[in-house]
C-alpha positions in Angstrom: -29.0 86.5 -75.2 -27.9 85.5 -72.0 -27.5 82.1 -70.6 -28.0 80.2 -67.3 -27.4 76.6 -66.4 -29.1 73.7 -64.7 -27.6 70.4 -64.1 -29.1 67.5 -66.5 -30.4 65.7 -63.2 -32.8 68.6 -62.4 -34.3 68.6 -66.0 -36.3 65.3 -65.4 -35.6 64.7 -69.1 -32.6 62.3 -69.3 -32.4 58.6 -68.6 -30.8 56.8 -65.8 -28.2 55.6 -68.0 -27.3 58.9 -69.5 -27.2 60.4 -65.9 -25.2 57.5 -64.6 -22.7 58.0 -67.4 -22.1 61.8 -67.2 -21.8 61.2 -63.3 -19.1 58.5 -63.9 -20.9 55.8 -62.1 -18.4 52.7 -61.7 -20.9 50.0 -63.1 -20.7 51.8 -66.6 -17.1 51.9 -66.8 -16.5 48.7 -68.6 -18.7 49.9 -71.4 -16.6 52.8 -72.6 -12.6 53.5 -73.0 -12.3 57.2 -72.0 -14.0 59.7 -69.7 -15.6 62.7 -71.3 -13.3 65.3 -70.0 -9.7 66.6 -70.8 -7.8 63.6 -69.0 -10.0 61.4 -71.3 -9.0 63.2 -74.3 -5.4 63.2 -73.5 -5.4 59.5 -73.4 -7.3 59.2 -76.4 -4.8 61.3 -78.3 -1.9 59.3 -77.0 -3.6 56.0 -77.9 -5.4 56.9 -81.4 -4.2 54.3 -84.0 -5.6 55.5 -87.2 -4.5 53.3 -90.1 -6.8 54.5 -93.0 -5.4 56.5 -95.9 -5.6 60.3 -95.0 -5.2 61.3 -98.8 -8.2 59.2 -99.7 -10.1 61.1 -97.1 -8.8 64.4 -98.3 -9.5 63.7 -102.0 -12.8 62.5 -101.3 -13.8 65.5 -99.4 -12.3 67.9 -101.9 -14.7 66.3 -104.4 -17.7 66.5 -102.4 -17.3 70.1 -102.0 -16.2 70.8 -105.4 -19.7 72.4 -106.0 -19.7 74.2 -102.7 -18.4 77.8 -102.3 -17.3 77.0 -98.8 -15.2 79.0 -96.5 -11.4 79.3 -96.3 -11.6 77.6 -92.8 -13.5 74.6 -94.3 -11.0 74.5 -97.1 -8.1 74.6 -94.6 -9.6 71.9 -92.4 -9.9 69.6 -95.2 -6.2 70.1 -96.0 -5.4 69.5 -92.1 -6.9 66.3 -92.2 -3.9 65.0 -94.3 -1.6 65.9 -91.2 -1.2 63.2 -88.8 -1.5 65.6 -85.8 -5.1 66.4 -86.8 -8.3 64.7 -85.4 -11.7 64.9 -86.1 -14.8 65.7 -83.6 -17.7 64.0 -85.1 -21.6 64.3 -84.7 -24.1 62.7 -87.1 -27.7 62.9 -88.1 -30.1 62.1 -90.6 -30.7 64.2 -93.6 -33.9 66.0 -92.2 -35.3 68.6 -94.6 -34.5 72.2 -93.6 -32.2 70.9 -90.7 -35.4 69.3 -88.9 -35.5 69.7 -85.2 -33.3 72.2 -83.0 -31.3 69.3 -81.4 -29.6 68.9 -85.0 -28.2 72.3 -84.8 -27.1 71.7 -81.0 -25.2 68.5 -81.9 -23.2 70.6 -84.7 -22.5 73.5 -82.1 -21.4 71.1 -79.6 -18.9 69.6 -82.1 -17.7 73.0 -83.0 -17.1 74.3 -79.6 -15.4 71.0 -78.3 -13.0 71.3 -81.1 -12.3 74.8 -80.1 -11.8 73.7 -76.4 -9.5 70.8 -77.3 -7.2 73.2 -79.4 -6.8 75.3 -76.4 -6.2 72.4 -74.3 -3.9 70.6 -76.6 -2.3 73.5 -78.9 0.0 70.9 -80.6 -2.8 69.1 -82.5 -5.5 70.3 -84.7 -9.3 69.4 -84.2 -11.9 69.4 -86.8 -15.4 69.4 -86.2 -17.3 67.0 -88.4 -21.1 66.4 -89.2 -21.4 62.9 -90.3 -24.2 62.8 -92.9 -26.4 59.9 -92.6 -26.8 59.5 -96.3 -27.3 55.9 -96.3 -30.3 56.0 -94.1 -33.5 54.9 -95.8 -36.2 55.8 -93.4 -37.6 58.6 -95.5 -40.8 59.2 -93.4 -38.4 60.1 -90.5 -36.9 62.9 -92.4 -39.6 64.4 -94.8 -41.3 66.5 -92.6 -40.5 69.7 -90.3 -42.9 71.3 -87.7 -43.1 75.0 -87.9 -44.8 76.2 -84.7 -48.4 74.4 -85.0 -47.9 73.5 -88.6 -46.4 70.5 -89.9 -44.9 70.6 -93.5 -44.5 67.3 -95.4 -42.2 66.6 -98.5 -44.6 64.1 -100.3 -42.7 61.6 -102.5 -42.4 58.0 -103.4 -39.1 57.1 -101.9 -37.0 54.1 -101.7 -33.3 53.5 -101.1 -30.8 55.7 -99.4 -32.0 59.1 -98.8 -28.9 60.9 -99.8 -29.4 60.0 -103.2 -32.9 61.3 -103.4 -33.7 63.9 -106.2 -34.9 67.1 -104.6 -36.8 68.4 -107.8 -40.2 67.7 -106.3 -39.7 69.5 -103.0 -40.6 72.8 -104.4 -44.0 73.0 -102.9 -42.7 72.2 -99.4 -39.9 74.5 -99.8 -42.2 77.3 -101.0 -44.4 76.7 -97.7 -41.2 77.0 -95.6 -40.2 80.2 -97.2 -43.8 81.5 -96.7 -43.4 81.1 -93.0 -40.0 82.8 -92.9 -41.7 85.8 -94.4 -40.0 88.8 -95.8 -38.5 90.5 -92.6 -34.8 90.9 -92.9 -34.0 88.1 -90.6 -36.3 85.5 -91.9 -35.2 86.3 -95.7 -31.6 85.4 -94.6 -32.4 81.8 -93.9 -34.9 81.8 -96.8 -32.2 82.4 -99.3 -29.9 80.1 -97.9 -32.6 77.5 -97.9 -33.6 78.1 -101.5 -30.3 78.1 -102.8 -29.2 74.6 -101.2 -32.5 73.0 -102.4 -32.6 74.4 -105.9 -28.9 74.4 -106.8 -28.5 70.5 -105.9 -30.4 67.5 -107.4 -29.4 65.2 -104.7 -30.7 65.5 -101.0 -27.1 64.9 -99.7 -25.6 67.9 -101.7 -28.5 70.1 -100.9 -28.0 69.3 -97.2 -24.3 70.0 -97.3 -24.8 73.3 -99.0 -27.3 74.5 -96.2 -25.1 73.1 -93.3 -22.1 74.5 -94.7 -24.1 78.0 -95.3 -24.9 77.9 -91.6 -21.7 76.4 -90.0 -18.8 77.0 -92.7 -17.5 80.2 -90.8 -16.8 77.9 -88.0 -14.8 75.2 -90.0 -17.4 72.5 -89.7 -16.7 69.5 -92.5 -19.6 67.5 -93.8 -18.7 63.8 -94.4 -20.8 61.7 -96.9 -19.4 58.1 -96.3 -21.5 56.8 -99.1 -18.5 56.5 -101.2 -16.5 53.5 -103.0 -13.1 54.6 -102.0 -14.0 55.2 -98.3 -16.0 51.8 -98.3 -13.0 50.2 -99.6 -10.8 50.7 -96.4 -13.8 49.0 -94.6 -14.5 45.9 -96.8 -12.4 43.2 -94.7 -14.7 44.1 -91.8 -17.8 44.1 -93.8 -16.9 40.5 -95.1 -15.8 39.3 -91.7 -18.8 40.4 -90.0 -21.5 39.2 -92.4 -19.8 35.7 -92.6 -19.0 35.4 -88.8 -21.8 37.7 -87.3 -19.5 39.0 -84.7 -21.4 42.1 -84.0 -24.6 40.2 -83.4 -22.6 38.1 -80.5 -20.8 41.0 -79.1 -23.5 43.5 -78.9 -26.1 40.9 -77.5 -23.6 40.3 -74.7 -23.4 43.7 -73.8 -27.0 44.3 -73.8 -27.5 41.4 -71.4 -24.9 43.0 -69.2 -26.5 46.4 -69.4 -30.0 44.8 -68.6 -28.6 43.2 -65.7 -27.7 46.6 -64.5 -31.2 47.9 -64.9 -30.6 49.8 -68.2 -32.8 49.1 -71.3 -30.8 48.8 -74.4 -31.5 51.4 -77.1 -30.6 48.9 -80.0 -30.9 45.3 -80.9 -28.3 43.8 -83.4 -29.4 41.6 -86.1 -27.4 38.3 -87.1 -26.3 40.4 -90.1 -25.9 44.1 -89.7 -25.6 45.3 -93.3 -27.8 46.1 -96.1 -27.3 45.7 -99.8 -27.7 48.9 -101.5 -28.0 50.2 -104.8 -30.0 53.3 -106.4 -33.5 52.9 -105.3 -32.7 49.9 -103.2 -31.6 49.4 -99.4 -32.6 45.8 -98.2 -31.3 43.6 -95.4 -28.9 40.8 -95.9 -29.9 37.5 -94.3 -28.4 34.2 -94.3 -30.2 31.3 -95.3 -28.9 27.7 -95.9 -25.4 29.0 -96.5 -26.3 31.6 -98.8 -26.6 35.4 -98.2 -29.9 36.8 -99.7 -31.1 40.2 -100.2 -34.6 40.6 -98.7 -37.4 41.2 -101.1 -35.0 40.7 -104.3 -33.5 37.9 -106.4 -30.1 38.6 -105.5 -28.1 36.2 -103.6 -24.6 35.0 -102.9 -22.7 32.1 -101.8 -19.7 32.8 -99.7 -17.1 33.2 -102.5 -19.6 35.3 -104.5 -20.0 37.7 -101.5 -16.5 38.2 -101.1 -16.1 39.0 -104.6 -18.8 41.3 -104.5 -17.6 43.2 -101.4 -14.1 43.6 -102.9 -15.4 44.9 -106.3 -18.3 46.8 -105.2 -17.8 47.9 -101.5 -20.2 50.7 -101.8 -23.0 48.3 -102.2 -22.8 47.3 -98.6 -24.3 49.6 -96.1 -23.8 49.2 -92.2 -26.8 49.5 -90.0 -26.9 51.6 -87.0 -24.8 49.2 -84.9 -21.9 49.0 -87.6 -21.8 52.5 -88.8 -20.0 53.7 -85.8 -17.3 50.9 -86.6 -17.1 52.4 -90.2 -17.0 55.9 -88.9 -14.1 55.2 -86.8 -12.2 53.4 -89.5 -12.1 56.1 -92.1 -12.1 59.3 -89.6 -9.2 60.1 -87.4 -11.8 60.5 -84.7 -11.4 61.3 -81.3 -15.0 61.8 -80.0 -18.6 61.0 -81.0 -21.2 63.6 -80.0 -24.9 62.2 -79.8 -28.1 62.7 -77.8 -29.3 60.5 -75.0 -30.4 57.5 -77.3 -27.1 57.7 -79.2 -25.0 57.8 -76.2 -27.0 54.6 -74.9 -26.1 52.7 -78.2 -22.6 53.6 -78.3 -22.2 51.9 -74.8 -23.4 48.9 -76.4 -20.7 48.8 -78.8 -17.3 48.9 -77.2 -16.9 45.0 -77.0 -17.4 45.1 -80.9 -14.8 47.7 -81.4 -12.6 45.9 -79.2 -12.9 42.6 -81.2 -12.2 44.3 -84.6 -9.3 46.3 -82.8 -10.8 49.7 -84.0 -10.1 52.4 -81.2 -13.3 53.5 -79.2 -13.8 57.2 -79.2 -14.7 59.5 -76.2 -18.5 59.5 -76.3 -20.2 62.9 -75.4 -23.6 64.0 -74.5 -24.4 66.9 -76.8 -25.4 70.0 -75.4 -29.1 70.4 -74.9 -30.8 74.0 -74.4 -34.2 75.8 -74.0 -34.8 79.2 -75.4 -37.1 81.7 -73.4 -38.3 84.4 -75.5 -38.9 88.0 -74.0 -42.7 87.5 -73.6 -42.3 84.3 -71.7 -39.5 85.6 -69.5 -41.9 88.5 -68.7 -44.6 86.0 -67.6 -42.3 84.0 -65.7 -41.3 87.2 -63.6 -45.1 88.1 -63.0 -46.0 84.7 -62.0 -42.7 84.4 -59.9 -41.5 81.2 -61.6 -37.9 80.5 -62.0 -36.2 78.8 -65.0 -35.5 75.8 -62.8 -39.2 75.5 -61.8 -40.2 75.1 -65.3 -38.7 71.5 -65.4 -41.2 70.1 -63.0 -44.6 68.8 -64.1 -47.3 71.3 -64.8 -49.6 70.2 -62.0 -46.4 70.4 -59.5 -45.8 74.0 -60.7 -49.4 75.0 -60.2 -49.7 73.4 -56.8 -46.7 75.1 -55.6 -47.6 78.3 -57.0 -51.0 78.2 -55.1 -49.4 77.3 -51.9 -46.9 80.2 -52.2 -49.6 82.8 -53.2 -52.2 82.0 -50.4 -52.2 83.2 -46.7 -54.2 80.1 -45.7 -52.6 77.0 -44.6 -53.2 74.3 -47.4 -50.9 71.8 -45.9 -52.3 69.5 -43.4 -49.0 67.8 -42.4 -49.0 69.0 -38.9 -52.4 67.6 -38.5 -51.3 64.2 -40.0 -48.5 64.0 -37.6 -50.8 64.8 -34.6 -53.4 62.3 -35.9 -50.8 59.6 -36.3 -49.4 60.1 -32.8 -53.0 59.8 -31.3 -53.5 56.6 -33.1 -50.3 55.3 -32.0 -51.2 55.8 -28.5 -54.8 54.1 -29.1 -53.0 51.3 -30.9 -50.4 50.9 -27.7 -53.5 51.1 -25.3 -55.6 48.5 -27.3 -52.6 46.1 -27.3 -52.4 46.1 -23.5 -56.1 45.2 -23.5 -56.1 42.8 -26.5 -53.1 41.9 -28.6 -55.7 41.4 -31.8 -57.1 45.1 -31.3 -53.6 46.7 -32.5 -54.6 45.7 -36.1 -58.0 47.5 -35.9 -56.1 50.5 -34.4 -53.8 50.4 -37.6 -56.9 50.3 -39.9 -58.8 53.2 -38.2 -55.4 55.2 -38.5 -55.0 54.4 -42.3 -58.7 55.5 -42.9 -58.3 58.6 -40.9 -55.0 59.5 -42.7 -56.7 58.9 -46.1 -59.6 61.3 -45.0 -57.1 64.0 -44.1 -55.3 63.6 -47.4 -58.7 63.9 -49.3 -59.5 67.0 -47.5 -56.4 68.5 -48.3 -56.7 67.9 -51.8 -60.1 69.4 -51.8 -58.7 72.5 -50.1 -56.0 72.7 -52.8 -58.6 72.5 -55.6 -61.0 75.1 -54.1 -58.1 77.4 -53.8 -57.2 76.6 -57.4 -60.5 77.8 -58.7 -59.7 81.4 -57.2 -56.6 81.5 -59.2 -57.9 80.2 -62.7 -56.4 83.1 -64.8 -52.9 82.7 -63.2 -52.9 78.8 -63.5 -54.2 79.1 -67.0 -51.1 81.4 -67.8 -48.7 78.7 -66.2 -50.3 76.0 -68.4 -49.9 78.1 -71.5 -46.2 79.1 -70.7 -45.5 75.2 -70.1 -47.1 74.4 -73.3 -45.0 77.1 -75.2 -41.6 76.0 -73.8 -42.4 72.5 -73.8 -44.5 72.0 -77.0 -46.3 68.5 -76.9 -44.9 68.1 -73.3 -41.2 67.4 -74.3 -38.2 69.5 -74.7 -38.3 72.3 -77.1 -35.2 71.1 -79.0 -37.1 67.8 -80.2 -40.0 69.7 -81.7 -39.1 73.3 -82.9 -37.3 73.8 -86.0 -34.5 76.7 -86.4 -37.2 78.8 -88.4 -38.8 80.4 -85.8 -35.6 81.5 -83.8 -34.2 82.8 -87.2 -37.1 84.8 -87.8 -36.9 86.5 -84.4 -32.9 86.5 -83.7 -31.4 85.8 -87.0 -27.6 85.1 -87.0 -27.4 85.8 -83.2 -29.2 82.6 -82.4 -26.4 80.4 -83.7 -23.6 83.0 -82.4 -25.3 82.6 -79.1 -25.1 79.0 -79.1 -21.5 79.1 -80.0 -20.9 81.6 -77.1 -22.6 79.5 -74.4 -22.3 75.9 -75.1 -19.9 74.2 -72.9 -19.6 70.6 -74.1 -17.4 69.3 -71.1 -19.5 71.0 -68.3 -22.5 68.6 -68.6 -25.2 71.1 -68.0 -28.4 71.9 -69.6 -28.4 75.5 -71.2 -31.1 78.1 -70.6 -30.9 81.0 -73.1 -32.8 84.3 -72.4 -33.5 86.5 -75.2 
């Protein structure tokens, strides 16, 4: 594969707040601590104040990897986390079956490459890429399906509670369908064996996901962290109690949201008064305060303040942070320097800094993950025939068609010159009319507007007539766009890794690692 790059601003696929952030706009600087560049990382390394117990972190990870035949590099990275000169570079995601959409893969590769770049820039320190497994998430409907080209595979299951604890024994039918797509070719079989081993060797979805991700990225030293653990939660229990009883996250994040809205940006998430769930097997329900008691919704479980404190102290694992408190938990238990996420994640991290400040937890460097589009050889050949560049692809389909028609006909389809000439004539008419009667100038303006609308309408009719002559080429343009932007969105948000593996095998991930540049803030276009 070969790579070319395009600024995110030219893709028409990212929100204003994301573009303002990566451009370093002054108006957002109060919402983050460090710039996403080497200078920012130098400051983050100098200031990182990690107070958690590294021994607990290392021992927990060793237990979680006990059943995984991982690589020496992963084993070494886990060991290095016990060293005070070692930091983590973290990305996180739900436990989508069979890795879910491609952007999950892109997140991880961004973390791997950033850790490598930081090691080169700061050789006295160690940097471990981490995948934070969202094992406590309970939105099963968001993770139970995967799209393979035009077919949706769904794991049909009655599910409740944290998805990481779900039993995978009934995923066999979906697994068989996924393997069927991968086929019997050498490259597809490679992924098929990895997926089958992961989902049949393990009974919990968290363990299956860890084994599959390790099989794909273990050679790069990626460490998977499952924070659904009593010892890890114990280090967070004081903040759990304080936030539930004082509702600080609600106050601080609501204030940040208001400030972002004043700048014209829409917040990604909205905090609740209490931002924790109560969680046991088959249960993850919100905690709400009513008349001085802390009730678990849809259950009979209830605590007064003293009982709540005792429950958190004895069973911290039963208290699960939601999307706005999960980042604080992450930064408490990991010696983390950076969080890597997509545009939506970047936005909600900008909402959180004041809450971090309140709890005196270090705010990390926030980095937009790498995004990419893979252009297969057939699509590239069609682009060459049509004369469409990879940059043109990011325009709307109709815009591409119109520009193609204009550039492939000898006739003059634009009436801009005629519009200017007519405007000049009517401006002169207006001037003459004004000299006769001031009220006639309005009539002249109205006549000018009608004339320009007629010219614009005629221009559109000429363009449509010319398009009919090039029906085949325009259909090819539409087909090309549909293939590279399935359902009208970036490829990475729809496609799974399966079709990439069938065609390219291990070369696909190797190419991502070779070409992703985390600190360049550019969209990657990969040509097969």
